[in-house]
C-alpha positions as CSV (number, residue, x, y, z in Angstrom):
1,M,65.9,-15.6,25.3
2,F,67.0,-12.9,28.1
3,K,67.6,-14.4,31.5
4,I,65.9,-13.0,34.6
5,Y,69.0,-11.1,35.7
6,Q,69.3,-9.6,32.2
7,K,65.9,-8.6,31.7
8,Y,66.1,-7.0,35.3
9,I,69.2,-4.5,34.2
10,I,67.3,-3.9,31.0
11,S,64.5,-2.9,32.5
12,N,66.4,-1.0,35.1
13,F,68.2,0.7,32.5
14,I,65.1,1.6,30.4
15,L,63.4,3.0,33.6
16,K,66.2,5.1,34.6
17,F,66.6,6.3,31.1
18,L,62.6,7.6,30.9
19,N,63.1,9.2,34.4
20,I,66.1,11.2,33.7
21,S,64.7,12.0,30.1
22,I,61.2,13.4,32.0
23,I,63.6,15.2,34.3
24,F,65.6,17.1,31.3
25,F,62.3,17.4,29.7
26,C,60.8,19.3,32.3
27,L,63.7,21.7,32.6
28,T,63.7,22.1,28.8
29,I,60.0,23.1,29.0
30,I,60.7,25.5,31.9
31,L,63.7,27.4,30.3
32,G,62.0,27.2,26.9
33,L,58.7,28.9,28.4
34,L,60.8,31.8,29.5
35,E,61.8,32.3,26.4
36,E,58.7,32.2,24.3
37,I,57.2,34.3,27.2
38,S,59.8,37.2,26.7
39,F,59.1,36.6,22.9
40,F,55.2,37.0,22.7
41,K,55.2,39.8,25.4
42,N,54.4,42.8,23.1
43,L,52.3,40.6,20.7
44,N,48.4,40.3,20.8
45,V,48.0,36.7,20.9
46,S,46.5,34.3,23.0
47,S,48.4,33.0,26.6
48,L,48.4,29.8,25.3
49,Y,51.1,30.2,22.2
50,P,54.1,30.3,24.9
51,Y,53.2,27.1,25.8
52,F,52.3,25.4,22.9
53,L,55.2,26.4,21.1
54,T,57.8,25.6,24.2
55,I,56.2,21.9,23.9
56,L,56.6,21.7,19.9
57,N,60.5,22.8,20.4
58,A,61.3,20.7,23.5
59,P,61.5,17.2,22.0
60,I,64.4,18.0,19.5
61,T,66.2,19.8,22.3
62,L,65.7,16.8,24.4
63,F,67.4,14.8,21.6
64,E,70.5,17.1,21.8
65,I,70.8,16.2,25.4
66,F,70.3,12.4,24.8
67,P,74.1,11.7,25.0
68,F,74.6,12.7,28.2
69,I,71.4,11.3,29.6
70,F,72.6,7.9,28.7
71,L,75.9,8.5,30.5
72,L,73.8,9.6,33.4
73,T,71.6,6.6,33.3
74,A,74.5,4.1,33.2
75,Q,76.1,6.0,36.4
76,F,72.7,6.1,38.3
77,L,72.3,2.5,37.4
78,F,75.5,1.5,39.1
79,Y,75.2,4.0,41.7
80,D,72.1,1.9,42.8
81,F,73.8,-1.4,42.2
82,F,76.5,-0.7,44.7
83,K,74.1,0.9,47.1
84,K,71.9,-2.1,47.3
85,E,74.9,-4.5,46.9
86,E,73.5,-6.0,43.8
87,L,76.5,-6.2,42.2
88,N,77.7,-9.2,44.0
89,L,74.3,-11.2,43.5
90,L,74.6,-10.5,39.7
91,K,78.2,-12.0,39.4
92,K,76.9,-14.9,41.3
93,N,74.7,-15.7,38.5
94,G,77.7,-15.6,36.1
95,L,77.4,-12.2,35.2
96,S,81.2,-10.6,35.2
97,N,81.6,-6.8,35.2
98,L,82.7,-7.2,31.3
99,K,79.4,-9.0,30.5
100,I,77.2,-6.3,32.3
101,I,79.0,-3.4,30.4
102,K,78.3,-5.5,26.9
103,L,74.8,-5.9,27.9
104,L,74.5,-2.2,28.6
105,F,76.2,-1.2,25.5
106,L,73.8,-3.4,23.4
107,I,70.9,-1.8,25.2
108,S,72.2,2.0,24.6
109,L,72.9,0.8,20.8
110,S,69.4,-0.6,20.4
111,M,67.9,2.5,22.0
112,G,69.8,4.7,20.0
113,I,68.8,3.2,16.6
114,F,65.4,3.7,17.5
115,T,65.8,7.4,18.7
116,V,67.6,8.3,15.3
117,L,65.1,6.7,13.1
118,I,61.7,7.1,14.7
119,Y,62.3,9.8,17.8
120,Y,64.5,12.3,15.8
121,N,62.2,12.1,12.8
122,L,58.9,13.1,14.8
123,A,60.9,15.6,17.0
124,S,62.3,17.2,13.6
125,K,58.6,17.5,12.5
126,L,57.7,19.2,15.6
127,K,60.4,21.8,15.1
128,F,59.2,22.4,11.8
129,H,55.9,23.5,13.1
130,Y,57.5,25.5,15.6
131,T,59.5,27.3,13.3
132,S,56.7,28.0,10.9
133,I,54.4,29.3,13.4
134,K,57.1,31.5,15.3
135,N,58.4,33.0,11.5
136,D,54.5,34.2,11.3
137,F,55.0,36.6,14.2
138,S,58.9,37.6,13.1
139,N,59.6,40.7,11.7
140,D,62.1,39.1,9.6
141,N,59.0,37.0,7.8
142,K,59.3,39.3,4.6
143,Y,62.8,38.2,4.1
144,L,62.7,34.6,2.4
145,A,65.1,32.4,1.2
146,M,65.0,28.9,-0.3
147,V,66.8,26.1,-2.1
148,T,65.2,24.1,-4.7
149,D,65.8,21.7,-7.8
150,S,66.0,24.9,-10.0
151,G,68.3,26.7,-7.7
152,L,68.1,29.9,-4.7
153,W,65.3,31.8,-4.6
154,I,65.1,35.0,-2.4
155,K,62.3,37.1,-1.4
156,D,63.3,40.7,-0.2
157,E,61.3,43.6,0.8
158,I,63.3,47.1,0.8
159,N,62.7,50.6,0.3
160,D,58.9,50.1,-0.9
161,S,60.1,47.5,-3.1
162,I,59.6,43.8,-3.5
163,L,62.5,41.7,-5.0
164,I,62.1,38.4,-6.3
165,I,65.6,37.1,-6.8
166,K,66.5,33.3,-8.7
167,S,70.1,32.7,-8.9
168,Q,71.4,29.3,-10.4
169,Y,74.2,28.6,-8.0
170,I,76.5,29.9,-5.4
171,E,80.3,30.5,-6.3
172,D,82.5,32.1,-3.4
173,N,80.6,35.3,-2.7
174,Y,79.0,35.5,-5.9
175,L,75.3,34.6,-7.3
176,I,76.0,33.0,-10.6
177,K,73.3,33.3,-13.7
178,N,70.3,35.5,-12.1
179,M,67.3,37.0,-12.5
180,I,65.7,39.7,-10.4
181,N,62.4,41.3,-11.0
182,E,61.6,44.1,-8.9
183,F,58.0,45.0,-7.9
184,N,56.3,48.3,-6.3
185,S,54.2,47.9,-2.9
186,N,51.3,46.7,-5.2
187,F,53.0,44.1,-6.8
188,E,53.4,45.8,-10.3
189,L,56.6,44.9,-12.0
190,K,59.0,47.8,-12.2
191,R,62.1,46.3,-14.0
192,T,63.8,43.0,-14.5
193,I,67.3,42.6,-14.1
194,Q,69.2,39.5,-15.8
195,S,73.4,39.3,-14.7
196,N,75.6,36.2,-15.0
197,K,77.2,37.4,-12.0
198,I,76.6,39.3,-8.6
199,D,78.6,40.2,-5.8
200,I,77.0,39.7,-2.5
201,E,79.7,39.9,-0.2
202,N,77.8,43.0,1.7
203,N,74.0,44.1,1.8
204,T,74.6,46.4,-1.2
205,W,75.0,44.0,-4.2
206,I,77.1,44.7,-7.1
207,I,75.4,43.7,-10.3
208,Q,78.0,43.1,-12.7
209,N,77.2,43.6,-16.8
210,P,73.3,43.8,-15.9
211,I,70.7,43.5,-18.7
212,I,67.9,45.9,-17.5
213,T,64.4,46.1,-18.6
214,E,62.1,48.7,-17.8
215,K,58.8,49.6,-19.7
216,N,59.5,47.1,-22.2
217,I,63.0,48.7,-23.1
218,T,66.3,46.9,-22.7
219,K,69.8,48.4,-21.6
220,K,73.0,46.6,-21.9
221,E,75.5,49.0,-22.1
222,I,75.7,49.6,-18.4
223,K,78.8,47.8,-17.1
224,E,77.9,47.6,-13.3
225,I,74.7,48.5,-10.5
226,K,74.5,48.4,-7.0
227,L,71.5,47.1,-5.3
228,N,70.4,47.5,-1.8
229,T,69.0,44.4,-0.2
230,N,68.6,43.1,3.3
231,F,70.9,40.1,2.3
232,N,74.6,39.1,2.3
233,F,76.4,36.2,2.1
234,D,76.5,35.5,5.7
235,R,73.0,36.1,6.4
236,I,72.1,33.8,3.6
237,N,74.4,31.2,5.1
238,K,72.7,31.5,8.5
239,L,69.1,31.3,6.7
240,F,70.2,27.7,5.8
241,S,71.5,26.6,9.1
242,N,68.3,25.6,10.9
243,I,68.6,21.9,9.7
244,S,67.1,20.4,12.9
245,T,63.5,21.0,11.6
246,L,64.5,18.1,8.4
247,N,63.5,14.6,8.9
248,L,66.6,12.1,7.3
249,F,64.7,12.0,4.1
250,E,64.6,15.5,3.5
251,L,68.1,16.3,4.7
252,F,69.3,13.9,1.8
253,D,67.3,15.9,-0.7
254,L,68.4,19.2,0.9
255,K,71.7,17.8,0.5
256,K,71.3,17.0,-3.3
257,D,70.0,20.4,-3.9
258,Y,72.9,22.2,-2.2
259,E,75.2,20.2,-4.6
260,N,73.5,21.2,-7.7
261,L,73.2,24.6,-6.5
262,G,77.2,24.7,-5.9
263,Y,76.6,25.6,-2.2
264,S,78.6,23.6,0.5
265,S,76.7,20.6,2.2
266,D,79.3,20.0,4.3
267,E,76.8,20.9,7.5
268,I,74.1,18.6,6.3
269,M,76.9,15.7,6.0
270,I,78.5,16.5,9.4
271,H,74.6,16.7,10.6
272,L,73.7,13.2,8.8
273,L,77.0,11.3,9.7
274,K,76.2,12.6,13.7
275,L,73.0,11.3,13.5
276,F,74.2,7.8,12.0
277,S,76.8,7.7,14.2
278,M,74.6,8.5,17.3
279,P,73.8,5.0,18.4
280,I,77.3,3.9,18.7
281,F,78.0,7.5,20.4
282,Y,75.6,6.5,23.2
283,G,76.9,3.2,23.7
284,L,80.5,4.3,24.1
285,L,79.1,7.0,26.7
286,T,77.6,4.0,28.5
287,I,80.6,2.1,28.4
288,L,82.7,5.0,29.8
289,S,80.3,6.0,32.3
290,S,80.3,2.2,33.6
291,I,84.2,2.1,33.9
292,I,84.1,5.4,35.8
293,M,81.9,4.2,38.2
294,F,83.7,0.9,38.7
295,N,86.8,2.7,39.3
296,F,85.2,5.0,41.8
297,K,84.9,3.9,45.3
298,K,81.4,2.9,45.9
299,D,80.7,4.8,48.9
300,K,80.3,8.1,47.2
301,S,77.6,10.7,47.7
302,L,74.9,11.1,45.0
303,L,76.0,14.6,44.7
304,F,79.6,13.6,43.9
305,H,77.9,11.2,40.9
306,V,75.6,14.1,39.8
307,I,78.9,16.7,39.6
308,L,81.2,14.2,38.0
309,G,78.3,13.4,35.4
310,I,77.5,16.9,34.6
311,L,81.6,17.6,34.2
312,M,81.7,14.8,31.8
313,S,79.3,15.8,29.8
314,V,80.4,19.6,29.5
315,I,83.9,18.1,28.4
316,I,82.5,15.6,25.6
317,Y,79.9,18.5,24.5
318,Y,83.0,21.0,23.9
319,M,85.2,18.3,22.2
320,N,82.4,17.6,20.1
321,F,81.2,21.4,19.2
322,M,85.0,21.9,18.6
323,F,85.0,19.2,16.0
324,N,82.0,20.0,14.6
325,S,83.1,23.4,14.1
326,L,86.4,22.6,12.7
327,G,84.7,20.6,10.2
328,N,82.0,23.1,9.1
329,N,84.7,25.9,8.6
330,G,86.8,23.2,6.3
331,K,89.6,23.1,8.7
332,I,89.6,19.3,9.0
333,P,87.8,16.9,6.8
334,V,84.1,16.2,7.7
335,Y,84.6,12.8,8.6
336,L,87.1,13.3,11.1
337,S,85.5,15.9,12.6
338,I,82.7,13.4,13.8
339,F,85.0,10.4,14.2
340,F,87.4,11.5,16.1
341,P,85.8,12.4,19.2
342,I,84.2,9.0,18.8
343,L,87.6,7.2,18.5
344,F,89.0,9.3,20.9
345,I,86.2,7.8,23.7
346,S,86.9,4.5,21.8
347,I,90.6,4.2,23.1
348,I,89.8,5.3,26.7
349,S,86.9,3.1,27.1
350,I,89.3,-0.1,25.8
351,I,92.0,0.8,27.9
352,G,89.4,1.0,30.8
353,L,87.9,-2.1,30.2
354,V,91.4,-4.1,30.8
355,R,91.0,-6.1,33.9
356,I,87.6,-4.4,34.6
357,N,86.6,-8.1,35.8
358,E,89.1,-7.3,38.7
359,K,87.0,-4.2,39.9
């Protein structure tokens, strides 16, 4: 069972975490609402749509901010301790600086596990509904692509034609083992094109050694043909980048589908590693914030601590962004892109914990 002063620290930490989260949630709502109003301003829809979509999108945005909320929570917790001179009282009850930091680390770790296993799955589901609804109002809705167990499927509309493309997998900037059905605007079949290899580097695809069936007549003698589409290799990449709409189970399924397709699953792997390492990351940021608070003069103003917290958050964000980008681009191993920032913060925290009880 927790002792009274331990319960006091835990309840204060959770309360501050909730208060700071509510503040950031409100800011997210305000900024998101401006974006949605701009999106819907020329559409004939109910005025409630921007508010509804903003609420659907806000939870996953808040999840991305959680690391910095943990950092600020620890910072303001110690600010209150110093201001009310409660730290000396806690020490008289046998709670050293190191024990306080250890308790805060365990709280952050537990809360992190909850946010990843419960909160993230709910937030990603809301993000999925947000994306689905918004796509209904998007001009790009007629251009679709998805990965399934049977391969890559693409629907495209161009020059009064509807293209349904099925490919077995991707290799470099080529689609391999393809079937293209081309329909007119009334969805009547115009022709079928089969090809083992299609160059999709540009929007004008180069179909190599096609077998064309048109009006029940099959032609094989053509060496290559060109097909205008709205897709190229880069655009197909971007269509699969919004993985925040998938929960943990769907991410594992998509990773398997990508690997079967021959499509790089590095981005999904990085996202999964990031999620599973998040509780530890929260805990380390709590330790780092606590160490910094112990090493600054206790009479610093609230504004100073706010600016300090924002500065720390920006530095950590860009460090994570840089390593994640290097991992996605294949410049460094996937595991290193996630665990190097964690290792770096761990080393700084361990150094900072030395002689922490003397502060």
